[in-house]
C-alpha positions in Angstrom: 0.0 0.0 0.0 0.9 3.6 -0.5 -0.4 6.8 1.3 -0.4 10.4 0.1 -0.9 13.4 2.4 -2.2 16.7 1.0 -5.4 18.6 0.8 -7.9 16.2 -0.9 -10.9 17.0 -3.2 -13.5 14.3 -3.9 -17.2 13.9 -4.4 -19.9 12.5 -2.1 -21.0 9.0 -3.4 -24.8 9.8 -3.4 -27.5 9.7 -6.0 -28.0 13.5 -6.3 -27.7 14.7 -9.9 -24.7 16.8 -9.0 -22.9 15.3 -6.0 -21.4 17.8 -3.7 -17.7 18.1 -3.2 -15.9 16.9 -0.1 -12.7 18.7 0.9 -10.1 18.1 3.5 -7.4 20.7 4.1 -5.2 18.0 5.5 -6.2 14.7 4.1 -4.7 11.2 3.6 -5.3 9.0 0.5 -4.4 5.3 0.9 -4.2 3.2 -2.2 -3.5 -0.5 -2.6 -4.4 -3.6 -4.7 -7.9 -5.0 -4.8 -8.7 -8.7 -5.2 -8.0 -8.4 -9.0 -4.6 -6.8 -8.3 -5.7 -3.3 -9.5 -4.6 -0.3 -7.5 -7.7 1.3 -5.9 -8.5 3.7 -3.1 -8.5 1.8 0.2 -9.3 4.8 2.4 -9.5 8.6 2.3 -10.3 11.3 4.8 -8.8 13.6 7.4 -5.1 12.8 7.9 -5.2 12.2 11.7 -8.2 9.9 11.4 -7.0 7.8 8.5 -3.4 7.6 9.7 -4.4 5.8 12.8 -5.9 3.0 10.7 -2.8 2.5 8.6 0.1 3.1 11.0 2.7 1.1 9.1 2.1 2.5 5.6 4.8 5.0 4.3 3.4 8.4 3.6 4.3 10.7 0.7 3.7 14.3 1.8 2.9 17.0 -0.7 2.5 20.2 1.5 0.6 23.0 -0.2 -0.8 20.7 -2.8 -4.3 19.4 -3.6 -5.0 15.8 -4.6 -8.1 15.6 -6.9 -9.7 12.9 -9.1 -8.2 12.4 -12.5 -10.3 14.2 -15.2 -12.6 12.2 -17.5 -12.9 13.5 -21.1 -16.1 12.3 -22.6 -15.3 13.2 -26.3 -12.3 14.0 -28.4 -10.7 13.1 -31.7 -7.1 12.0 -31.4 -6.5 12.3 -35.2 -7.5 16.0 -35.0 -4.6 17.1 -32.7 -3.0 19.0 -35.7 -6.3 20.6 -36.6 -6.7 22.6 -33.4 -6.9 26.3 -34.2 -7.8 26.0 -37.9 -10.1 28.8 -39.1 -13.4 28.0 -40.8 -16.8 29.4 -41.2 -18.5 26.5 -39.4 -18.6 22.8 -38.8 -19.0 21.5 -42.3 -16.4 23.7 -44.0 -14.0 22.9 -41.1 -14.5 19.2 -41.8 -13.9 19.5 -45.5 -11.0 21.9 -45.4 -9.0 20.7 -42.4 -10.3 17.6 -40.7 -10.8 15.1 -43.6 -7.4 15.9 -45.2 -5.6 15.3 -41.9 -7.5 12.1 -41.1 -6.4 10.6 -44.4 -2.9 10.4 -43.1 -3.9 7.8 -40.5 -3.8 5.0 -43.0 -0.1 5.0 -42.2 0.8 3.0 -39.1 3.9 5.0 -38.2 2.0 8.3 -38.5 -0.8 6.9 -36.4 1.6 5.6 -33.7 3.4 8.9 -33.4 0.2 10.9 -33.2 -1.3 8.5 -30.6 1.8 8.8 -28.4 1.6 12.6 -28.5 -2.1 12.6 -27.9 -1.8 10.3 -24.8 1.0 12.4 -23.5 -1.1 15.5 -23.8 -4.0 14.0 -22.0 -1.8 12.9 -19.1 0.1 16.3 -19.0 -3.3 17.9 -18.6 -4.5 15.5 -15.9 -6.9 13.4 -18.0 -6.9 9.8 -16.9 -10.0 8.5 -18.6 -10.9 9.4 -22.2 -13.5 8.4 -24.8 -12.2 9.4 -28.2 -12.6 8.9 -31.9 -10.0 7.3 -34.2 -10.4 7.3 -38.0 -11.9 4.9 -40.5 -8.5 3.1 -40.6 -8.0 0.1 -38.3 -4.3 1.1 -38.1 -5.4 4.3 -36.2 -7.4 2.2 -33.7 -4.7 -0.3 -33.0 -2.1 2.5 -32.6 -4.2 4.4 -30.1 -5.0 1.3 -28.0 -1.4 0.3 -27.9 -0.3 3.8 -26.7 -3.0 3.8 -24.0 -2.1 0.4 -22.9 1.6 1.3 -22.5 0.6 4.3 -20.4 -2.1 2.5 -18.3 -4.6 5.1 -19.4 -8.3 4.1 -19.2 -9.3 4.7 -22.8 -12.3 3.9 -25.0 -12.2 4.2 -28.8 -13.3 2.5 -32.0 -13.2 2.4 -35.7 -14.9 5.4 -37.3 -17.8 4.1 -39.4 -18.6 6.1 -42.5 -19.4 4.6 -45.9 -20.7 7.7 -47.7 -20.6 11.5 -48.0 -16.9 11.8 -47.3 -13.7 11.7 -49.5 -13.4 8.3 -51.1 -10.0 7.5 -49.6 -11.4 8.3 -46.1 -14.5 6.1 -46.3 -14.4 2.6 -44.9 -12.8 0.3 -47.5 -13.9 -3.1 -48.9 -11.9 -6.2 -48.4 -8.7 -6.4 -50.4 -9.9 -9.5 -52.2 -13.2 -8.0 -53.0 -15.1 -10.6 -50.9 -17.0 -7.9 -48.9 -18.1 -4.4 -49.7 -17.1 -1.4 -47.6 -20.1 -1.5 -45.3 -19.8 -5.1 -44.4 -16.1 -4.9 -44.0 -16.4 -2.0 -41.6 -18.6 -4.0 -39.4 -16.4 -7.1 -39.6 -13.4 -4.9 -38.7 -15.3 -3.4 -35.8 -16.1 -6.8 -34.4 -12.5 -8.0 -34.8 -11.3 -4.9 -32.9 -13.9 -5.6 -30.1 -12.6 -9.1 -29.8 -9.0 -7.9 -29.7 -9.2 -4.9 -27.4 -12.4 -4.6 -25.4 -11.8 -5.3 -21.7 -8.1 -5.8 -22.1 -6.3 -4.0 -19.2 -8.1 -0.7 -18.9 -9.3 -0.5 -22.5 -12.8 -0.4 -23.9 -14.4 -0.4 -27.3 -16.9 2.1 -28.7 -19.0 1.4 -31.8 -18.5 4.7 -33.6 -20.6 6.0 -36.4 -19.1 9.4 -37.2 -22.5 10.9 -37.5 -25.7 9.7 -39.2 -25.2 11.6 -42.5 -21.9 9.7 -43.3 -23.4 6.2 -42.7 -25.9 4.4 -44.9 -28.9 2.7 -43.4 -27.2 -0.6 -43.8 -24.2 0.6 -41.8 -26.2 2.1 -39.0 -28.4 -1.0 -38.9 -25.2 -3.2 -38.6 -23.8 -0.9 -35.9 -27.1 -1.4 -33.9 -26.8 -5.1 -34.3 -23.3 -5.1 -33.0 -24.5 -3.0 -30.0 -27.1 -5.6 -29.2 -24.6 -8.4 -29.5 -22.0 -6.7 -27.3 -24.1 -4.8 -24.6 -21.1 -3.9 -22.5 -19.3 -1.9 -25.2 -19.9 1.8 -25.7 -21.4 3.7 -28.5 -20.3 7.2 -29.5 -21.3 9.6 -32.2 -22.4 13.2 -32.8 -25.8 14.8 -32.9 -27.6 18.1 -33.1 -24.3 20.2 -33.2 -25.0 22.5 -36.1 -28.2 23.6 -37.8 -26.9 22.9 -41.3 -25.9 19.4 -40.1 -29.4 18.8 -38.6 -31.1 19.9 -41.9 -28.8 17.4 -43.8 -29.6 14.6 -41.4 -33.3 15.2 -41.5 -33.3 15.2 -45.4 -31.4 11.9 -45.3 -33.6 10.2 -42.7 -37.1 11.7 -43.2 -38.9 8.8 -41.5 -37.2 9.5 -38.1 -38.9 12.0 -35.8 -35.7 13.9 -35.2 -32.0 13.7 -35.8 -31.5 12.1 -32.4 -34.4 9.7 -33.1 -32.5 8.4 -36.1 -30.0 6.7 -33.8 -32.8 5.2 -31.7 -34.4 3.9 -34.9 -31.2 1.9 -35.5 -30.8 0.6 -32.0 -28.0 3.0 -31.1 -29.4 4.8 -28.0 -28.9 2.9 -24.7 -26.8 3.0 -21.6 -23.1 3.6 -22.4 -24.1 5.6 -25.5 -22.4 9.0 -25.5 -23.5 11.6 -28.0 -21.4 14.7 -28.5 -23.0 18.2 -28.4 -26.8 17.6 -28.1 -27.3 21.4 -28.5 -30.4 21.8 -30.7 -32.8 19.5 -28.8 -36.5 19.8 -27.9 -38.0 18.1 -24.8 -38.9 15.0 -26.8 -35.2 14.6 -27.6 -34.3 15.2 -24.0 -36.8 12.6 -22.8 -35.4 10.1 -25.3 -31.9 10.6 -23.9 -33.3 10.1 -20.4 -35.4 7.1 -21.1 -32.7 5.3 -23.0 -30.0 6.0 -20.5 -27.9 7.8 -23.2 -25.6 10.7 -22.2 -24.4 14.0 -23.7 -20.7 14.9 -24.1 -20.9 18.7 -23.6 -18.1 20.3 -25.7 -18.2 24.1 -24.9 -14.8 25.2 -26.4 -15.7 23.5 -29.7 -19.2 24.9 -29.7 -18.0 28.4 -29.1 -15.1 28.1 -31.6 -17.3 26.7 -34.4 -20.3 28.9 -33.6 -22.5 25.9 -33.2 -24.6 27.0 -30.3 -25.0 26.5 -26.5 -25.8 23.4 -24.6 -29.0 23.9 -22.6 -28.1 23.0 -19.1 -31.5 24.1 -17.7 -33.3 21.9 -20.2 -31.1 18.9 -19.5 -31.6 19.2 -15.7 -35.4 19.9 -16.1 -36.0 16.7 -18.1 -33.2 14.8 -16.4 -30.7 13.2 -18.7 -27.0 12.6 -18.0 -24.1 14.7 -19.3 -20.5 15.4 -18.7 -17.7 17.6 -20.1 -15.5 17.0 -23.1 -12.6 18.8 -24.8 -13.6 17.8 -28.4 -10.0 18.3 -29.6 -9.6 19.4 -32.4 -12.8 21.4 -32.8 -12.2 22.1 -29.1 -9.4 24.5 -28.5 -7.5 22.9 -25.6 -6.6 19.7 -23.9 -6.9 21.5 -20.5 -10.0 20.6 -18.4 -9.7 24.0 -16.8 -10.3 25.7 -20.2 -13.2 23.4 -20.8 -14.8 24.1 -17.4 -14.4 27.8 -17.9 -16.0 27.6 -21.3 -18.9 25.6 -19.8 -19.3 28.4 -17.3 -19.6 30.9 -20.1 -22.2 28.7 -21.9 -24.2 28.4 -18.7 -24.2 32.2 -18.2 -24.8 33.3 -21.8 -26.5 30.4 -23.6 -29.7 29.9 -21.7 -33.1 31.0 -22.8 -33.8 32.8 -19.6 -31.7 35.3 -17.6 -28.7 33.1 -17.4 -27.5 30.2 -15.3 -24.5 30.4 -13.0 -23.0 26.9 -12.8 -21.3 26.4 -9.5 -17.6 25.6 -9.3 -18.4 22.3 -7.7 -20.9 21.4 -10.5 -18.3 22.4 -13.2 -15.6 20.2 -11.6 -18.2 17.3 -11.1 -19.0 17.5 -14.8 -15.4 16.7 -15.7 -14.8 14.0 -13.1 -17.6 12.0 -11.3 -20.4 13.2 -13.5 -18.6 12.2 -16.7 -17.8 8.9 -15.1 -21.4 8.4 -14.3 -22.3 9.2 -17.9 -20.0 6.4 -19.1 -21.5 3.9 -16.7 -18.2 4.0 -14.6 -19.6 5.7 -11.5 -17.6 4.5 -8.6 -14.8 3.2 -10.9 -13.1 6.4 -12.1 -13.7 10.2 -11.7 -13.7 10.1 -7.9 -11.5 9.2 -4.9 -14.0 7.2 -2.8 -12.9 3.8 -1.5 -13.0 1.2 -4.3 -12.3 3.8 -7.1 -9.3 3.2 -9.3 -6.3 5.1 -8.0 -6.2 7.8 -10.7 -5.5 11.3 -9.4 -3.8 14.6 -10.1 -1.7 16.7 -7.8 -2.5 20.3 -8.2 -0.2 23.2 -7.3 -2.4 26.2 -6.5 0.7 28.4 -6.5 1.7 27.3 -10.0 1.7 30.9 -11.3 2.1 34.2 -9.5 -1.6 35.1 -10.2 -2.9 31.7 -9.1 -0.9 31.9 -5.9 -2.2 35.4 -5.2 -5.8 34.5 -5.9 -6.0 31.1 -4.2 -4.5 32.6 -1.1 -7.5 34.9 -0.8 -10.1 32.1 -1.1 -12.5 32.0 1.9 -14.5 29.0 0.7 -14.2 25.9 -1.3 -16.2 27.4 -4.2 -13.8 30.4 -4.3 -10.8 28.1 -4.3 -12.2 25.8 -7.1 -13.4 28.8 -9.2 -10.0 30.4 -9.0 -8.4 27.3 -10.4 -11.2 27.0 -13.1 -10.7 30.6 -14.3 -6.9 30.8 -14.0 -5.8 27.2 -14.4 -4.1 25.4 -17.3 -1.6 22.6 -17.7 0.8 24.4 -15.3 -1.6 23.7 -12.4 -1.2 19.9 -12.9 2.0 19.2 -11.1 1.6 15.4 -11.3 -0.7 12.8 -12.9 -0.8 9.5 -11.1 -2.3 6.4 -12.7 -2.2 3.3 -10.6 1.5 2.6 -10.0 2.7 4.9 -12.8 3.3 8.6 -12.5 3.7 11.4 -15.0 5.3 14.5 -13.5 
């Protein structure tokens, strides 16, 4: 066992929609192997109280530091790392001019491996210890990312990007080399082979991944739904209701569905462990469909602001009651930093609501990127928190990382003031160390 002494932030393990934060100025976190040999939290609480229960365990002391749960990023695109900060008029021109040309390069295994290594390193450097992310339509890109995550012990979920129409020909899923199967059938065979190879290996999980409904035929979406039924413990990820032009396109392609979101339900792709990025332009029937199927939204505020897509309706989500969590959406998103994402979510809450504005509390913002995102993934009590039994993923924060942070955090008279100071002023410099199980990235 190992023990770590510092201030400790975690979230109460209750059934409230937004669990409140628990904070010890002088806390002790004890980690050790569970029955399966995985490093988990054995105990956490005030230093004097917990220390008495573990008198023989060596303690690493980080004075002036804060131990907090590793961040959970609900949606990103590892092949789009080089696309961050590319100017475009909106989502569809951005895809055509920047994203698709870059993703073509991931047919090459060496390029995929180099990009995957950089992407994983950036996640860890920014304190992200669990990530749900897109690869490309090339199996090489999926294998490279899983291999890099496995080497770094990151809990990562990804899958082959399914798209068999309405994209450049050399970026679409490809038929078998011998011509025995067409592109649609081969994409589903490749997906199942990747599920068999990677899902549940170490800390890896597979996600059935239609890019978005307009780039898949009915046959491909139907096949994806059949895979989801066959493998109920894998994840599903896609995009929905991000941009009004995209919605009009989807509605024209699938006129029999009640809405863009309902298209996915019609093909069996809405259920628990289904994560849909954006979910901006919803009505209450869509929100109820998310709630009733157990699907969750990956809220991507820096991307939505950057591409001018719109604002996630927090008030509507909470009123109807469906799950959501925060996501960087790199590379439409503008930063790997959870602090930048949380601050953008605050702006969205303040400016994007239909009423006078919603002030998201600092605790709610932090919860969305940790325990709330874990709950959306169906991993509540596994990651995103530091309660006993959770996997021992955490970050060590230095609230004096910059002169302005040091000045501002010293003035904090409450937990909300402390957390909000870090949300507003924080970036990768605030993450002094990222700890995953027995490995550490300083």
